N, C-alpha and C positions, 0 to 999 in steps of 0.2 A: 522504467515503468513495469517492473515485473510484478504483476498481480495475479498470476496463475497459481493453481494448486494442483498437485498430482491427482489423477482421477482413476476411478474404477473402470475397467474394461469389461463390458457386458455383451456387446453386440458387434457382430462383424458385418461387413458389407459384401453383397454378392459380387463375384468377380466380373459378371457380364453386365452389370447395371451402369447407366450413365454416371459419369464421375465429375468431380470438381478438382481439376489438376491432379487426376489420378486418385482422388479420395472420394469417400461417400459424399453425396450431395448435401447431406445434413451438415457437413462442415461449412458449406457455403451459407447455410442459414445461421449458424452460430458465429461465423466470421463477420457477416454483415450486421448481425444483432450487436455483437460486442463492439464493432467499429463505430457504429452510430451511438451506442450507449456511452462509450468513452469520449466520443465527440461532445455529447451533451455534458458529461461530467467535467471534462477539462475546459470546455467552453465556459461553463458557469464559474469554475474555480479561477479562471483567468481574470475575471472582473470582480470577484466577490469582495476582495479586500478594498478595492477602489470604491465599490458601492457602499460598503459599511462605513468608510471613513470620510467620504466626500460630504460636502455641505448639503443641507436640505435644498438650498437654492439651485444646486446642480443636480438634484434628484437623488442624492445619497441619504444615508441615515444619520450622519453626523456624529458617529462614535469617535472618541479620541483615538489616536494612532495606536497606543499600547493596547487598548481594549480590542480594537479591530484586529490587530496582529494576533493577539491571544485567542480571539474567537475563531478566526480561520484555522488556527492550529488545532483548537479543541474540536472543531468540526471534523478535521481529518482523524483525530483520535476517536470520535464517535463513530465514524464510518468503519474503522477497523475493529472496534469493539462489537459493533452490530453484525459484522461479518461472521463472528463466532456464533451469534444467535441464529443468523440465516443458515449457516452450515448445519447447525443442530436441527433446526426445523425441517430442513430438507432430508436429513438422514433419518429422523425419527417420526415426522408427522406428515409432511405434504409432498415429499419428493422434489428432486431438482427441477423437473419440468414446470411444475406449478410455482415453485419458489421464484424462478426467473420471470415468469409471467406476472405474478403478483408484484414482484419487486419493480418490474418495468412500469407497470401501471402507477404505482406509488411515486416513482421517480418523475414520470410525466406530470402527475398532478402537482408535485412539488415545484417543477419548473413553471407550470402555469400560474401557480400562486405567486411566484417571484415576478411575474410580469405585471402584477397588480400593485399599484403604489400603496404603501402603508406598512408600518412596522409589524403589525400582527400578521399580515399576509406574508411578509418576507421571512419572519422567524418560523412560521408554519411551513413555508416552502422549503427552507433549509432543513428543517427536521424531517420532512417527507423525503427529500432527496437522500439524506443520510440513512433513513430506515430502508428505503427501497434499494439503495446500493448495497446495504448489508444483506439483503435477501438475494440480490442478483449476482453480486461480485464473486462469491465463492462457489456458486453453483453452475454458472454458465460454462466455466472452463472444465468442470468435472464432467459435463455432458459431452465435451469433445472426446474424452477418453472412452465414454460409453458407446461411441460409434464404432469401436474397434474391438476385436477379440484380443485377449491378453498377449497372444504371441504374434500379433500383426506388426510387422516391422515398419509400417507406415506411421505408427503412433507418434514418434518423435518429430517426424516431418510435419505431421498435422498440427502439433503445438507450435511449431515454427511459423506455419502459415497463419494460425490463429493469433499468434503474438504480433505478427505484422499488422493484422487488423487493428489491434490495440494501438499500435504506434501511429498508424495512418490517421486514426480518429483523433488521437491526442496531438498530432502534428498540425492538422488542418484547423482544429477548433479555435485556438487563440487568434489566428489570423482573421477568420471570418467574424467571430464574435466581437473581437476588438474593433474591426472596421464598422460593424453595425452599431456598436456602443458609441463610437465617435459620431456616427451619422444620426442616430435616433435616441441615444440615451441608454441608461442601464437596463430599463425594463425591455427595451427593444432587443438588447443583447441577450437577456435571459430568454426572450421568445425564440431566438435561434437555437438555444439549448433545448427548449421545449419541442421544437420541430425535429431536432435530431433524435430525441428520445421517441417521438411519435413514429419516425421512420424505422427506428430499431424495433418497435413493437409490431409494425406492419410486416417487416421481414420475418420476425419470429413467428407470428401467427400464420402468415401465408406459407411459410416453409415448414410448418409443424409436421406435415406428413413425411417430409424427407428425414426427419429425426428418428423415424421408426420407433423403437421402444426406449431410446435413450432418455434417461431421467424420469421415466414414468413410475418406476417402482420406488417404494419407501424402503431403503436398504435394511434398516434396523428398527422396525415399528415398535412403538411402546406396547408392552404387554400389560395385562390387567394387574399382575403382581407388582410391576414397577411403578404403577400410578401413585401410590401413597408416597414413595420415596421421591418421585419427581415433584410432587406437590410441595413436599417439605423443602426440596432444593430450590424450587421456584420462589417460595416465600423467603428463604434465606437470601436469595439473590436480590429480591425486592428490598429486603431489609438492608442489605449492603449498599444499594443505590441510595436509599433514604438516609442512611447514616452519612454517606459521603456528601450528599447535598446539605444535610444539616451542619456538617463540619464546614462546608464552604460558606454557608450562611453565617455561621458563627464567626469564621475568620474575616468575612467581609463586613460584619456589622449589620447584616440584613440581607434579604433576598434581592439579587440583582444579576445582571449578566456576569459580573465578576465572580459572584458566588457559584453560578453554574459552571464557569470555567474551572474554578478551584475544585468543585465537587467531582467533575469529570476527570480532572488530573489525578485526584486521590484514587479513583477507581482504576485508572490506567497504570498507576504505580503499584497498587495492591494486587491487581490481577496476575501479573507474571510471578510475583513472589509466592502467591497462594498456589498457582498452578505448578510451578517447579517443585515446591515443597510437597504438594500432594503427589506429584509424579515420583519423587524420590522415596517417599515414605509409604507409598501404597503397597499393601500386601500382594497385589497382583504383579508387582515388579520383581523380577528375578534378581538374585544377588549379583550376578555377572553384568546386569544391565545398569546397576547404580553408578559405576564409574563413568558410563557414557553420559548419564544425566549431569554428573559433576563437571565433566569436560564441556558440556554444552553451555553451562552457566556463563563463563567468560565470553563465549562466542555470542550469546544472547545480549550481554551487556554491550559488547562492541557494536552489534547490529543496532541497538537502541541509539547509541551515539551517532552512528552513520545516518540513520533515518532522521534524527534530530536536525542534522544539517541539510540532508538531501531534500526533505519536505518543506524547507523554507523557500522553495521556489515560488510558492503561492503567498508567502508572507513578506519576510524582510527583503528578499531579492526583488519581489514585485514592487515594494515600496522604493527600493533603490532605483529600479528601472524608471519609475515615474518621476521621482524627485531629484535624482543625482546623476542621470545618464543623458549624454548627448544622443538623441534618438535618430541621428543620421547614420545609416548603415549601408556601406558600399554605394554611397552617393544617393541613397533613397531614404526618405523620411519614413520611419516605422512607428507603430504605436507601442506602448510599453508591454502589451500582452504578447508581442512577438517573441520575446525571450523565452517564454514557456514552451515554445516549439523547438527550441534548440536541443533539449534533451532527447525527445523522440527522434528527431532527425539524426542526432549523433548515434543513437541506438541502432537505427536502420543501417547506418554506414559502418559502425564499428563491431556490431555483434558477429558478423561472419568472420572478421579478423580474429576476435577472441576465441571463437569456436576452433579456428585453425590453430591458434597458439596452444590451446589446451590439448588438442589432438597431437600436435607435434611434440609436446613435452610430456605426453602420456599422463595428462591431468595433474602434473606437478606445478608448483609445490603443494604440500598438503593443505587441507582446508584452513587450518588456523592461520597459516602464513598468507593465504589469499585474503582472509579477513583483515589482517594487518595492512596489506597493500590497499584494500578497498577503503578502510577507515582513514589511512594516511592521505589518500587522494582527496577524500571529503574535507579533512582538515586543511590540506594545502589549498583547496579552492577558496576557503575563507581567508587564509593568510595572503593569497594572491590578491584578493579584493581589498584587504586592508592595505597592502602595499600600493595598489593602484590609487587608493584614496589619498595616501600620503604624498605620492608623486604629483597628483593633480592639484593638491594644495588649495582646495575649495572650489575648483572648477569642475564642471560636469565630466564624468568619465566617458571615454570613447565607447561606443556601443560594442565594439569587438572585445573590449576587456571584460565586460559583463558576460558576453557570450562564452568567453573562455572559462568562466566559472562553471557554467553548465556542462561544458565539454569535459573539464577535469572531473566533475562529479560523475559524469557518465562513465568515465574510465573506472572510477571506484565502484559504481553500481555493477558493472559487468564482472568485476572481480568478486564482489560480495553477495549480490542478490541471488542469482541462480545457484551459486555454490551454497549459500545459506539455506535455501529451500531444500536442496538435496541433503545437506547435513542434518536438517531438522527431521526429515523422514527417516534417515539412517540411524540417528542417535536416539530417537524416541523409543522407549520400551514398547514391546509388542502390544501390551495391554492398552497403550495410548497411541498406537500407530495411526489410527483413523482420526485422532484428534490433534495430530502434530501440526496441521496447518493453522489451527486456532492459536497454538503457541507462537508460531512464526508471526502471525498478524499482531500479536501483542507487542512486538518490538517497535514497529512504526507507531502503534498507538501510544506507547510510553514515550517514544522519542518526540512526538509532537506535543505531548503533555509537558515535557521538559521545556520545549520552546515556548509554550503558552505561559509558563511560569517565568521563564528567562526574560522574555520581552517586557513583561510587567516590572520585574525586579530591576531591570537595567534602563528603565525609562529615563531619558535625559542624558544617558551616556553617549559618547561620541561614536560615530560609525567605526572609526579605527579601533577603538577599545572593544566594541561589541564583536565585530568580525574577527579581529586579531586574537582576542582572548578565547573566543569560542573555537577558532581554528587550532590554537595552541592546546586547549584541553583535549580536543579530538586526537591530535597527534600524540599527546601524552598518553591517552588511553591506548592508542595503537602501539606505543613503545612498551607499555606494561603487558599488552597482549603478546608482543614479540617475545618477551622473556618467559611468558607463561606457555608459549606454543609447544615447547618440548614436553612440558607436563601434560598438556592437553592430549598430545599425540600418544604419550605413554599410557594414559588412562584409557584411551580408545583401544589401543593394542592389547592392554591388559584385559579389558572386557572381551575382546575377541578370543584371547587365549582361554579365558574362563569358559566362554561359551563352547569352544572347541572341546574342552575337557568334558563338559556336560553331555555332549553328543557322542559319548563312548569313545573318545579318542579320535573321532573322525577329523580329517583335515578340513579346515575352513579357510577360504581365501581371505587374505588380509583386507581390512576395511579400506575402502577408497577414500575415507576421510582422513 
């Protein structure tokens, strides 16, 4: 559940002020805000597929399974695409402080809409949650960094504490929302998410003074000279969205949910191609930086396939939990939402172990090989599930076997996600350094768009075929990346050497990547 981004450090804490575990008390505000926001987000996500595909008699919307799976995936795509917009608005227009507040209010409104029966209310609510999350998600973590001076050695520990808040929220939400959904129905479950977001807003507003100046400034405000170019860029963006939706409508034979899914998929596929091409060809990029961009491309592709599998926690794996799993776990009956808590629980347990391993190995192996390991684990998780289905021969799978899928994926996440975040910031050209997080968010956006297309294209296929072939493809991409890893490492080192020459022969430390 790695959804942080590197942040700017602008303010330090006074050494004699009251602290939160030795940190500025503003960290407590952001910790609790993010914990409850993630509670609301993962609580809603835990039951969203079930709500979309359940019958009207049971309170659902009655979508067919393939459309429901694709819609939940494209919802995830939309969230990640909108985080790019949210980050840009904070950097150029409103600042992170207001972006988080506005985003939180919009999310809360979306959850409230989801508590009201009716297709229109539901679709509006889902759209509001996606838009609000796009505003809040990339900016709340940037404010954590703003609490510290750049040379404050507490910064890394602060993000560790903040990250724990994320996982506590995402760990507890599926349990509670799932229980309320069983007791009172889907809209009652969504009301729990609404309450969680309301609590997040209370903590954020009440603790605003503790944040001091964090997130108040607009780092790179729009100048009058830039306005015409930004207007043209905005119009081009709207045109791209319109073209994508028209293509989706044409492919689907008319406007529908399927047309929207296809249109958003086209945007998710086109955005990273456009962004990487722009980055490579930009006159602002130095010659020595271009090899790094080339080296990043196969890493980005691998990340896309990783997130394609990992983010199916809310789609195909949720469906498998409900329809094909014995819900008795350690002698206790659990609801299908329970399994979405396995990943954050595994993160809390395993993250310190991985931090120790990287420290002991001096951060080896190189990044490309860590990507290979991470993607391999993701592929193996689906191959494991396919094998379980074969062995069970039509019977429901034991709960522990599905839990193992999430644990295996967590091992992959800890190898790839934090490493990929660091690699993105290190390999991005200086002219694009502040936009690097946008590029990283495009990988899960594209990955979930692949899932949206895949579940529709494979409708009617057996579970063994779906999970088995998807896992094999992921492992195959990992093998290709393994063979490309020496080439990636050479390109990065070549760029380092060129940069060292540019700085008048001064020595430069080898890249950590």
